[in-house]
C-alpha positions as CSV (number, residue, x, y, z in Angstrom):
1,M,28.6,-19.5,6.7
2,G,28.6,-17.1,3.8
3,R,28.4,-13.1,3.6
4,R,25.2,-11.3,4.3
5,L,24.0,-7.9,2.9
6,A,24.8,-5.4,5.4
7,F,21.7,-3.4,6.4
8,P,23.1,0.4,7.9
9,F,19.7,1.8,8.3
10,L,18.9,-0.8,10.8
11,G,18.6,1.5,13.4
12,M,15.9,3.9,11.6
13,A,14.3,1.0,9.9
14,L,13.6,-0.4,13.7
15,A,11.6,3.3,14.5
16,L,9.3,3.3,11.8
17,W,8.3,-0.4,12.4
18,A,7.6,0.6,16.2
19,C,4.9,2.7,14.4
20,G,1.4,1.2,15.4
21,D,3.0,-2.0,15.8
22,N,1.8,-4.9,18.1
23,T,3.3,-7.7,19.6
24,G,2.2,-11.3,19.0
25,P,1.9,-14.0,21.7
26,G,5.5,-15.6,21.0
27,S,8.0,-15.7,23.2
28,A,10.1,-13.6,21.7
29,T,11.3,-10.1,23.1
30,S,9.8,-6.8,21.1
31,Q,13.4,-6.2,20.0
32,E,13.7,-9.6,18.9
33,Q,10.8,-8.9,16.7
34,L,12.2,-6.3,15.4
35,E,15.4,-8.1,14.5
36,V,14.1,-10.8,12.7
37,Q,11.3,-7.9,10.9
38,A,14.7,-6.6,9.1
39,A,16.4,-9.7,8.4
40,I,13.1,-11.0,6.7
41,D,13.0,-7.4,4.3
42,A,16.7,-7.8,4.1
43,S,16.3,-10.7,1.9
44,G,15.1,-9.5,-0.9
45,L,12.5,-11.7,-0.9
46,A,9.6,-10.3,1.4
47,D,9.0,-6.4,-0.4
48,E,5.3,-5.9,-0.2
49,D,5.0,-3.7,-3.7
50,F,4.3,-5.5,-6.9
51,G,3.7,-2.4,-9.1
52,E,-0.1,-1.8,-7.8
53,L,0.1,1.7,-7.9
54,G,-2.2,2.7,-11.1
55,A,-1.4,1.3,-14.9
56,V,1.1,-0.8,-15.5
57,A,2.3,-1.6,-19.1
58,D,1.4,-5.2,-19.9
59,F,4.5,-7.3,-21.3
60,S,3.4,-9.5,-24.2
61,V,3.5,-8.5,-27.7
62,S,0.2,-9.4,-28.6
63,A,-2.5,-6.9,-29.3
64,F,-5.1,-8.6,-26.6
65,N,-2.1,-8.7,-24.1
66,L,-0.7,-5.3,-24.9
67,G,-3.9,-3.7,-22.6
68,L,-5.9,-2.6,-25.8
69,N,-9.0,-4.3,-23.3
70,L,-10.2,-7.0,-26.2
71,S,-11.7,-9.9,-25.0
72,P,-13.6,-13.4,-26.2
73,A,-16.8,-13.0,-28.3
74,T,-18.4,-14.8,-24.9
75,D,-17.0,-12.2,-22.2
76,T,-19.6,-10.6,-21.3
77,V,-17.7,-8.0,-18.9
78,R,-14.0,-6.4,-19.8
79,A,-11.9,-5.5,-17.8
80,P,-10.5,-1.3,-17.8
81,R,-6.6,-1.0,-18.1
82,V,-6.7,1.4,-15.9
83,W,-6.6,0.1,-12.3
84,G,-4.4,-0.2,-8.7
85,R,-4.2,-0.4,-5.4
86,R,-3.3,2.6,-2.5
87,R,-3.0,0.6,0.6
88,G,-1.2,2.7,2.6
89,R,0.9,2.4,5.8
90,P,-0.7,-0.2,7.9
91,V,-3.2,0.3,10.4
92,R,-2.4,-2.8,12.3
93,V,0.6,-4.9,12.1
94,V,1.2,-8.4,14.5
95,R,4.0,-9.6,14.8
96,D,4.0,-13.3,16.3
97,V,7.6,-14.5,16.9
98,V,8.7,-18.2,18.6
99,V,12.2,-18.2,19.7
100,T,13.7,-21.6,20.4
101,G,17.3,-21.6,21.3
102,D,18.7,-20.1,18.3
103,T,15.2,-20.8,15.9
104,A,13.3,-17.8,15.6
105,R,9.5,-18.7,13.6
106,A,8.2,-15.7,12.9
107,T,4.4,-15.2,11.5
108,I,3.8,-11.3,10.5
109,S,0.2,-9.9,9.4
110,R,-0.5,-6.5,8.3
111,S,-4.2,-4.6,7.7
112,F,-4.7,-2.0,5.7
113,Q,-7.3,0.4,4.9
114,G,-6.7,1.4,1.3
115,A,-8.5,2.1,-1.9
116,F,-8.9,0.1,-4.9
117,F,-9.1,2.8,-7.8
118,L,-10.4,2.4,-11.7
119,R,-11.1,4.4,-14.4
120,L,-14.2,2.4,-16.6
121,G,-15.0,3.7,-20.2
122,A,-12.8,5.4,-22.4
123,D,-9.3,5.8,-20.9
124,S,-9.1,10.0,-22.3
125,T,-12.0,10.8,-20.4
126,A,-13.1,9.2,-17.3
127,A,-12.5,9.6,-13.8
128,A,-10.8,7.4,-12.0
129,T,-13.2,5.9,-9.3
130,A,-12.3,4.5,-5.6
131,K,-14.0,1.6,-3.6
132,P,-12.8,0.7,0.2
133,L,-10.0,-2.0,0.3
134,N,-9.5,-3.6,3.8
135,E,-6.8,-5.9,3.2
136,T,-4.9,-8.1,5.4
137,L,-0.7,-9.4,4.3
138,V,0.6,-12.3,5.8
139,Q,3.7,-13.9,5.3
140,R,5.7,-16.9,7.4
141,A,9.3,-17.5,8.0
142,V,11.9,-19.2,10.0
143,L,15.6,-17.9,11.3
144,V,18.6,-18.5,12.6
145,R,20.2,-16.3,15.1
146,V,24.1,-15.4,13.3
147,P,26.4,-16.3,15.9
148,R,28.4,-13.5,17.1
149,D,32.0,-14.8,15.5
150,S,30.5,-15.1,12.2
151,V,29.3,-11.3,12.3
152,V,30.8,-8.8,9.1
153,A,32.2,-5.9,10.2
154,G,29.5,-3.3,9.8
155,D,26.5,-5.9,9.2
156,S,23.4,-4.9,11.5
157,L,21.5,-8.3,10.9
158,K,21.0,-10.6,14.0
159,W,19.2,-13.2,12.0
160,Q,19.5,-15.0,8.8
161,L,16.2,-16.4,7.0
162,V,16.1,-19.7,6.3
163,A,12.7,-20.5,5.1
164,L,9.7,-18.6,4.5
165,S,5.9,-18.8,3.0
166,P,5.0,-16.9,-0.2
167,Q,2.9,-13.8,0.5
168,E,-0.7,-14.2,0.9
169,Y,-2.6,-11.2,0.3
170,R,-6.5,-11.5,1.6
171,A,-9.9,-9.8,3.1
172,T,-9.4,-8.9,6.5
173,S,-13.1,-9.9,7.0
174,E,-13.7,-13.6,6.1
175,V,-17.3,-13.2,4.5
176,D,-15.2,-11.1,1.9
177,R,-12.7,-13.8,1.1
178,T,-15.2,-15.0,-1.8
179,V,-12.2,-14.9,-4.2
180,R,-9.7,-17.5,-3.3
181,I,-5.9,-18.9,-5.0
182,T,-6.0,-22.4,-4.2
183,R,-3.0,-23.3,-6.2
184,V,0.1,-21.6,-7.9
185,T,2.8,-24.1,-10.1
186,V,5.7,-22.5,-11.3
187,S,7.5,-24.5,-14.1
188,V,11.0,-23.4,-15.9
189,N,12.2,-24.8,-18.9
190,G,9.3,-27.4,-18.9
191,Q,10.2,-28.6,-15.2
192,V,7.9,-28.1,-12.4
193,K,9.8,-26.1,-9.6
194,I,7.0,-25.4,-6.8
195,D,3.8,-26.5,-7.0
196,I,2.1,-24.3,-3.9
197,T,-1.2,-25.2,-2.5
198,D,-1.0,-23.7,1.1
199,P,0.2,-19.8,1.0
200,Q,1.3,-20.2,4.0
201,A,3.8,-23.9,3.7
202,L,7.4,-22.9,4.7
203,Y,9.5,-22.8,1.8
204,R,13.8,-23.5,2.4
205,V,15.9,-20.7,0.9
206,N,18.6,-22.6,-0.2
207,N,16.9,-25.7,-1.8
208,Q,13.1,-25.3,-2.3
209,V,12.7,-21.1,-3.2
210,P,12.6,-20.9,-7.3
211,R,16.6,-20.5,-8.8
212,L,16.3,-19.5,-12.3
213,A,18.8,-18.1,-14.8
214,L,18.7,-15.3,-17.5
215,G,16.6,-16.8,-20.6
216,D,14.9,-19.3,-18.6
217,T,11.2,-19.8,-19.9
218,V,8.8,-19.6,-17.0
219,R,5.4,-20.8,-17.1
220,V,3.0,-19.6,-13.8
221,A,-0.1,-21.5,-13.6
222,A,-2.7,-20.8,-10.8
223,E,-5.9,-22.4,-9.7
224,V,-8.9,-20.2,-8.8
225,T,-12.3,-20.3,-6.7
226,N,-14.9,-17.8,-6.6
227,T,-18.4,-17.8,-4.6
228,T,-18.8,-14.1,-4.6
229,G,-21.9,-15.0,-7.4
230,G,-23.4,-12.8,-9.8
231,D,-23.4,-13.1,-13.9
232,N,-20.3,-11.9,-15.3
233,F,-18.5,-13.8,-17.0
234,P,-15.9,-14.3,-16.8
235,A,-16.7,-14.2,-12.9
236,T,-12.4,-13.7,-11.9
237,F,-9.9,-11.9,-13.8
238,V,-6.3,-13.1,-12.7
239,Y,-3.3,-11.5,-13.7
240,L,0.5,-11.6,-13.3
241,H,2.5,-9.4,-12.0
242,I,6.8,-9.7,-12.2
243,D,9.6,-7.1,-12.6
244,R,11.8,-9.5,-13.6
245,A,10.7,-9.6,-17.4
246,D,12.5,-6.3,-19.0
247,L,16.2,-4.8,-18.4
248,T,14.0,-1.7,-16.8
249,Q,13.0,-3.4,-13.7
250,R,9.9,-2.0,-14.2
251,W,6.9,-3.9,-12.7
252,R,4.4,-5.3,-15.4
253,R,1.1,-6.7,-15.6
254,E,-0.7,-9.1,-17.9
255,R,-3.8,-10.7,-17.9
256,M,-3.6,-14.9,-16.9
257,L,-5.3,-16.4,-20.3
258,S,-8.0,-19.6,-19.1
259,T,-7.1,-23.1,-20.4
260,P,-9.8,-25.6,-20.8
261,N,-9.3,-27.1,-17.8
262,G,-10.3,-24.0,-15.7
263,A,-6.7,-23.0,-14.7
264,F,-4.9,-19.5,-15.5
265,V,-1.7,-19.6,-17.5
266,R,1.0,-16.7,-17.9
267,T,4.7,-17.9,-19.4
268,W,7.2,-15.0,-19.4
269,V,10.9,-14.9,-20.0
270,V,13.7,-13.7,-17.4
271,R,15.4,-10.8,-18.7
272,L,17.0,-9.6,-15.2
273,G,18.6,-11.0,-11.9
274,G,18.4,-10.9,-8.5
275,R,15.9,-11.6,-5.8
276,A,12.4,-10.9,-6.3
277,R,9.1,-11.7,-6.1
278,F,6.2,-12.3,-8.8
279,A,2.3,-12.4,-7.7
280,V,-0.3,-14.0,-8.8
281,D,-3.7,-11.3,-8.8
282,A,-7.6,-13.1,-8.7
283,L,-10.0,-10.1,-8.5
284,D,-14.2,-10.4,-8.5
285,A,-14.9,-9.3,-12.3
286,G,-17.4,-7.1,-10.0
287,T,-13.9,-5.5,-8.6
288,L,-13.2,-4.0,-11.9
289,T,-16.6,-3.3,-13.7
290,T,-18.6,-1.3,-10.8
291,A,-17.2,2.4,-10.1
292,T,-17.3,3.0,-6.4
293,S,-19.1,-0.1,-4.6
294,D,-17.7,-1.6,-1.6
295,D,-17.4,-4.5,-3.3
296,Y,-13.6,-5.3,-3.4
297,R,-13.0,-8.7,-3.9
298,A,-9.6,-10.6,-4.0
299,N,-6.9,-13.0,-3.5
300,V,-3.2,-12.3,-4.3
301,W,-0.3,-15.0,-3.5
302,A,3.8,-13.4,-4.3
303,V,6.0,-16.4,-4.9
304,P,9.4,-15.4,-3.9
305,F,12.1,-16.3,-6.4
306,R,16.0,-15.9,-7.1
307,I,17.7,-15.2,-10.3
308,E,21.3,-16.5,-10.5
């Protein structure tokens, strides 16, 4: 078994996770659940951040994509340049981990009660406003137990991640799930690498999670439905969040543009290596155009990948 990354702060992490956590109905002990969580977090494929805190510079060179708030003439609404999320710490964490022999199958959900904030009007004069954000992050994973005689000295991890799903951020309340991503397709240099229609589908880390190389051109296409209602056009704004598009490893956000067949598309070039995720972020237009209403309606799929 290959060498894995050491995780020297495991004890501290377990103490933090234990606060307010809830065990699921699975067969794993509480300690096994925390060990599984530690291995998922150490993989580099399941972080929660995607630059959601505040305004993020777009990474395209065109005026439209530089966030100058330009829209096609047919648009009746325009998204503000300044918007973001503050989820805070989860108010509920449920880990459903089933251990069978040396295999653990996990479904982990974290529920947040945060805020979605935006600044409407001229950036230099308008005050930021906020609205409630009640959202749950769900992800599945499969891990195998690390044999004792294979543990590298100084490595505290007891499990190795072998498969995981994308992360899905969805409204905690079912009635608020009116915006739904239904498909995300990732093509690299013109070849489809992964085609996701179920955000809870599992993908093997070694040969199904997309592997990219520096200089690759990545095309992300998303299909979205929106039953919120209203007369906004467009009804939905879709964005791509990525942190490997330049050497600063800064999270960037760019609006995905609609195609004649209704899909949303954005292309980017790999500039930095490592294990990471990108996020497709679909929001109802009302979420981005009203000041304080309780109308946050969104769906986010975060897709893992490896750059080698």
